[in-house]
C-alpha positions, 0 to 999 in steps of 0.5 A: 456508470458502475462505481465499485468501491474496495476494500485492502488490509496488509502488516509487515514484520518490522526487523532491526537494519532492515530497509523501511519503504512505505507508499513508495518512498524510503523512511528514516528508522532503525526498523525496516518491514521484511516481506517476499517483495520491498515489503511495502504495507500502504502498496500492497494495501492499495493495490488488494483494493483495487482489485477486490474493488475489480473483482479480480482476485488479490494481490498474492493471484496476481504477483504470487509470493512463489513466483522468482520474478516478484522476489525484491521486486518494488512493490510501485511496479506491483501498483503500476500493473495492479491499475493497469489492470483495473484498467482494463477492465473499464474503470478508473479510480475514483479516490483512495483513503488509506490508514498507515498503522505503527507506533513509531516513526511518526510518518507526518513528515513522509505523507506528502511526498507519498502521496506524490508517488504514491498519484506518479505511479497510479496516473491519478491527481494528488487530491485523489488519494488520502494517507492518514496516521495513527498509531496503537497506543502501545497495544499489540504488535503494532505498539509494541513495534513489531509490524508496521499494518495499512489500511485503505479503500478506494471507489471506482468507476466504469 
């Protein structure tokens, strides 16, 4: 059996009045993430971790932000296609661990829903997924509530 690890990171700016989608769930907040797709920072970090582990490049290789078909795309579609690409290489996800860095809002109440959505999209058991949240104690762009960042690590096996 072959095991591979992957690491992903993503960041998006937060703007007033934009929808805030994180981990496939809409978060109730005055600000939302902006980007070429739906700007789901957590899913983008997970995609990068999976693609890196399988040596398939990064999210920009599979979903270039110059391609009109990806403008405004639901990141759950990107995650499903990423899982398909990883499986095409003969790999399966063993587990995923992630951390979302966000000053506000507090996302702990949303985490069970995120895990449920991600497990369904990825076709893995919920106990294979971990999502944690932290603030930056009001430091930096995250602390000033200008952006959101997410980190993800995965273990895949063949």
